[in-house]
N, CA, C and O atoms as a DFTB+ gen file, in Angstrom:
308 C
 N C O
     1  1      20.819      79.707     -13.189
     2  2      20.045      78.254     -13.378
     3  2      18.977      78.864     -13.180
     4  3      18.923      79.772     -12.350
     5  1      17.794      78.437     -13.992
     6  2      16.441      78.599     -13.861
     7  2      15.911      77.433     -13.639
     8  3      16.123      76.304     -14.082
     9  1      14.807      78.116     -12.485
    10  2      14.608      76.920     -11.618
    11  2      13.199      77.300     -10.525
    12  3      12.838      77.049      -9.375
    13  1      12.539      78.347     -12.188
    14  2      11.120      79.049     -11.554
    15  2       9.837      77.633     -12.364
    16  3       9.962      76.731     -13.192
    17  1       8.666      78.197     -11.483
    18  2       7.461      77.678     -12.439
    19  2       7.500      77.327     -13.739
    20  3       6.890      76.347     -14.167
    21  1       8.063      77.930     -14.307
    22  2       8.003      78.566     -15.746
    23  2       8.929      77.916     -16.034
    24  3       8.423      77.254     -16.940
    25  1      10.371      77.432     -15.929
    26  2      11.184      76.711     -16.355
    27  2      10.822      75.345     -17.124
    28  3       9.688      74.945     -16.859
    29  1      11.369      74.749     -17.796
    30  2      10.745      74.185     -18.781
    31  2      11.366      72.164     -17.496
    32  3      12.415      72.087     -16.856
    33  1      10.476      71.216     -17.572
    34  2      10.384      70.742     -17.234
    35  2       9.630      70.647     -15.588
    36  3       9.161      69.588     -15.170
    37  1       9.619      71.837     -14.845
    38  2       9.242      72.325     -13.804
    39  2       7.608      72.033     -13.156
    40  3       7.199      71.491     -12.129
    41  1       7.054      72.584     -14.134
    42  2       5.620      71.919     -13.347
    43  2       5.388      70.540     -13.535
    44  3       4.852      69.947     -12.599
    45  1       5.732      69.801     -14.726
    46  2       5.991      68.840     -14.726
    47  2       5.668      67.225     -13.160
    48  3       4.856      66.473     -12.621
    49  1       7.417      67.803     -13.248
    50  2       7.926      67.276     -11.836
    51  2       7.179      68.054     -10.768
    52  3       6.910      67.510      -9.697
    53  1       6.889      69.110     -10.983
    54  2       6.015      69.838      -9.530
    55  2       5.269      69.132      -9.767
    56  3       5.683      68.085      -9.269
    57  1       4.047      68.884     -10.386
    58  2       2.876      67.989     -10.136
    59  2       3.041      66.766      -9.775
    60  3       2.326      66.346      -8.865
    61  1       4.055      65.856     -10.413
    62  2       4.152      64.075     -10.004
    63  2       4.614      64.408      -8.495
    64  3       4.709      63.354      -7.866
    65  1       4.845      65.235      -7.926
    66  2       5.963      65.265      -6.729
    67  2       4.423      65.251      -5.812
    68  3       4.334      64.361      -4.966
    69  1       3.134      66.290      -5.981
    70  2       2.654      67.101      -5.577
    71  2       0.872      65.891      -5.026
    72  3      -0.016      65.853      -4.175
    73  1       1.489      64.964      -6.590
    74  2       0.673      64.143      -6.580
    75  2       1.022      62.839      -5.866
    76  3       0.080      62.057      -5.732
    77  1       2.425      62.398      -5.299
    78  2       2.905      61.772      -5.147
    79  2       2.725      61.986      -3.566
    80  3       2.420      61.083      -2.788
    81  1       3.065      63.900      -3.062
    82  2       2.785      63.716      -1.430
    83  2       1.013      64.381      -1.112
    84  3       0.386      65.151      -0.385
    85  1       0.885      63.606      -2.036
    86  2      -1.627      63.557      -1.973
    87  2      -2.194      65.082      -1.153
    88  3      -3.004      65.309      -0.254
    89  1      -1.183      66.024      -2.104
    90  2      -1.618      67.509      -1.931
    91  2      -2.718      68.014      -3.146
    92  3      -2.427      68.188      -4.329
    93  1      -3.692      68.147      -2.689
    94  2      -5.146      68.513      -3.234
    95  2      -4.713      69.588      -4.108
    96  3      -4.884      70.703      -3.616
    97  1      -4.091      69.558      -5.509
    98  2      -4.047      70.447      -6.164
    99  2      -4.328      70.901      -7.213
   100  3      -3.797      71.342      -8.232
   101  1      -6.179      70.537      -6.374
   102  2      -7.063      71.245      -7.740
   103  2      -7.763      73.007      -8.031
   104  3      -8.490      73.673      -8.768
   105  1      -7.393      73.027      -7.520
   106  2      -7.085      74.855      -6.974
   107  2      -5.970      75.421      -7.298
   108  3      -4.894      75.485      -6.704
   109  1      -6.531      76.066      -8.883
   110  2      -5.675      76.748      -9.768
   111  2      -4.398      77.564      -9.212
   112  3      -3.215      77.243      -9.333
   113  1      -4.841      78.499      -8.686
   114  2      -3.909      79.284      -7.650
   115  2      -3.121      79.188      -6.551
   116  3      -2.089      79.812      -6.307
   117  1      -3.890      78.047      -5.655
   118  2      -3.129      78.015      -4.752
   119  2      -1.634      76.928      -5.101
   120  3      -0.467      77.063      -4.733
   121  1      -2.489      75.543      -6.211
   122  2      -0.990      75.434      -7.132
   123  2      -0.190      76.425      -7.220
   124  3       0.735      76.234      -6.431
   125  1      -0.084      77.288      -7.719
   126  2       0.589      78.213      -8.655
   127  2       1.675      78.418      -7.226
   128  3       2.871      78.143      -7.128
   129  1       0.863      78.918      -6.362
   130  2       1.028      79.682      -4.912
   131  2       2.577      79.148      -4.477
   132  3       3.630      79.692      -4.143
   133  1       2.041      77.612      -4.701
   134  2       2.735      76.539      -3.960
   135  2       4.380      76.025      -4.812
   136  3       5.398      75.654      -4.228
   137  1       4.191      76.156      -6.205
   138  2       5.037      75.524      -7.139
   139  2       5.878      76.959      -7.447
   140  3       7.003      77.019      -7.943
   141  1       5.031      78.108      -7.019
   142  2       6.008      79.569      -7.068
   143  2       6.912      79.135      -5.220
   144  3       8.120      78.964      -5.385
   145  1       6.498      78.988      -3.835
   146  2       7.040      78.599      -3.784
   147  2       8.116      77.960      -2.994
   148  3       8.666      77.908      -1.894
   149  1       8.084      77.397      -4.488
   150  2       8.466      75.393      -4.515
   151  2       9.724      76.001      -5.188
   152  3      10.823      75.589      -4.818
   153  1       9.657      76.778      -5.973
   154  2      10.941      77.177      -6.842
   155  2      11.538      78.589      -6.230
   156  3      12.440      79.085      -6.905
   157  1      11.252      79.107      -5.358
   158  2      12.425      79.847      -4.559
   159  2      13.063      79.159      -3.672
   160  3      14.189      79.604      -3.452
   161  1      12.528      77.461      -2.570
   162  2      13.167      77.083      -1.739
   163  2      14.130      76.578      -2.997
   164  3      15.159      77.235      -3.155
   165  1      13.940      75.702      -3.716
   166  2      15.309      74.999      -5.250
   167  2      16.421      76.292      -5.418
   168  3      17.536      76.030      -4.967
   169  1      16.344      76.910      -5.687
   170  2      16.980      78.302      -6.041
   171  2      17.558      78.808      -4.572
   172  3      18.756      78.547      -4.686
   173  1      17.413      79.272      -3.516
   174  2      17.930      78.929      -2.370
   175  2      18.898      78.025      -1.816
   176  3      19.885      78.306      -1.135
   177  1      18.429      76.740      -2.251
   178  2      18.904      75.966      -1.723
   179  2      20.265      75.591      -3.551
   180  3      21.340      75.430      -2.973
   181  1      20.430      75.506      -4.372
   182  2      20.362      75.666      -5.121
   183  2      22.339      76.693      -4.957
   184  3      23.353      76.692      -5.654
   185  1      22.034      77.198      -3.998
   186  2      23.076      78.959      -4.000
   187  2      23.856      78.021      -2.671
   188  3      25.070      78.215      -2.616
   189  1      23.433      77.290      -1.882
   190  2      23.845      76.887      -1.192
   191  2      25.263      75.509      -1.329
   192  3      26.162      75.200      -0.547
   193  1      24.905      75.030      -2.568
   194  2      25.876      73.778      -3.173
   195  2      26.585      74.685      -3.991
   196  3      27.657      74.080      -4.020
   197  1      26.787      75.786      -4.740
   198  2      27.874      76.943      -5.059
   199  2      28.566      77.396      -3.911
   200  3      29.628      77.938      -4.215
   201  1      28.308      77.358      -2.574
   202  2      29.725      77.791      -1.755
   203  2      30.664      76.937      -1.474
   204  3      30.730      75.996      -0.683
   205  1      31.560      77.508      -2.418
   206  2      33.293      76.762      -2.042
   207  2      33.062      76.433      -0.794
   208  3      32.615      77.270      -0.009
   209  1      33.439      74.654      -0.273
   210  2      34.213      74.161       1.723
   211  2      35.570      73.773       1.799
   212  3      36.382      73.559       2.699
   213  1      35.554      73.752       0.596
   214  2      37.028      72.840      -0.102
   215  2      38.250      72.850       1.344
   216  3      38.863      71.890       1.811
   217  1      38.285      74.644       1.865
   218  2      39.166      74.856       2.488
   219  2      38.453      75.054       3.849
   220  3      38.415      76.279       3.965
   221  1      38.116      74.739       4.476
   222  2      37.572      74.058       5.675
   223  2      37.882      73.381       6.180
   224  3      38.719      72.658       5.639
   225  1      37.504      73.087       7.491
   226  2      37.602      71.838       8.582
   227  2      36.896      71.731       9.509
   228  3      36.928      72.256      10.622
   229  1      36.040      70.830       8.921
   230  2      34.889      70.832      10.248
   231  2      35.226      70.925      11.725
   232  3      36.392      70.598      11.943
   233  1      34.909      71.088      12.220
   234  2      34.418      71.743      13.893
   235  2      34.626      70.203      13.948
   236  3      34.351      69.429      13.032
   237  1      35.216      69.835      15.299
   238  2      35.210      68.422      16.333
   239  2      33.477      68.708      16.909
   240  3      32.855      69.573      17.526
   241  1      33.213      67.331      16.231
   242  2      31.816      67.240      16.982
   243  2      31.357      66.830      18.730
   244  3      30.348      66.893      19.433
   245  1      33.221      66.260      18.902
   246  2      33.323      66.472      20.322
   247  2      34.525      66.677      21.213
   248  3      35.197      65.666      21.419
   249  1      34.980      67.988      21.870
   250  2      35.695      68.448      22.768
   251  2      36.055      67.706      24.125
   252  3      35.204      67.829      25.006
   253  1      36.938      67.117      24.368
   254  2      36.858      66.524      25.727
   255  2      36.833      67.507      26.385
   256  3      37.579      68.413      26.016
   257  1      36.013      67.723      27.564
   258  2      36.638      68.596      28.345
   259  2      37.300      67.832      29.595
   260  3      37.676      66.681      29.371
   261  1      37.505      68.416      31.053
   262  2      38.277      68.541      31.910
   263  2      37.800      67.026      32.867
   264  3      38.158      66.740      34.010
   265  1      36.816      66.178      31.865
   266  2      36.685      64.762      32.929
   267  2      36.784      63.873      32.511
   268  3      36.370      63.303      31.501
   269  1      37.576      63.601      33.562
   270  2      38.630      62.510      33.419
   271  2      36.979      60.434      33.759
   272  3      35.818      60.414      34.167
   273  1      37.857      59.367      33.324
   274  2      37.644      58.759      33.443
   275  2      37.391      57.958      34.708
   276  3      36.674      56.958      34.686
   277  1      38.048      58.449      35.930
   278  2      37.763      58.339      37.523
   279  2      36.841      58.649      38.129
   280  3      36.375      58.060      39.104
   281  1      36.274      60.092      37.378
   282  2      34.798      60.807      37.740
   283  2      34.079      60.156      37.600
   284  3      33.128      60.211      38.380
   285  1      34.077      59.088      36.478
   286  2      32.821      58.570      36.341
   287  2      31.859      57.442      36.770
   288  3      32.255      56.282      36.887
   289  1      30.413      57.866      37.029
   290  2      29.735      56.707      37.737
   291  2      29.569      56.069      37.464
   292  3      28.868      55.424      38.244
   293  1      29.870      55.388      36.223
   294  2      30.175      53.811      34.999
   295  2      30.752      53.074      35.542
   296  3      31.577      53.646      36.254
   297  1      30.806      51.725      35.644
   298  2      31.722      50.568      35.996
   299  2      31.325      50.942      37.616
   300  3      30.504      50.039      37.778
   301  1      31.343      51.439      38.518
   302  2      31.588      51.510      39.749
   303  2      31.167      50.318      40.473
   304  3      30.681      49.478      39.716
   305  1      31.200      49.975      41.717
   306  2      30.303      48.850      42.339
   307  2      29.923      47.751      42.684
   308  3      28.846      47.626      43.269
C-alpha cells in the first residue's frame, strides 16, 4: 500500500490535517519533512493492521492473588 507523500491524495489530505491542527506549513522544506515523517508512521501502522491475531487469546486484565475479602479494610468498622 503506497502511503508516501507522493501517493495520490496524500498531499491534499495531509495539508487539510495540518491546517486543522494549526500547524504552520509556510516553510516548504519543513512541511515536506513533516509529510515524510507522517507517511513513515502511516506505513508502520499499516503493518500493524496486517498482523493476524485471530488465534491469540487476550491476557486477563485481572489475575486474582492470594488476597482474601476478609483481609480487606473496606467495610470494617
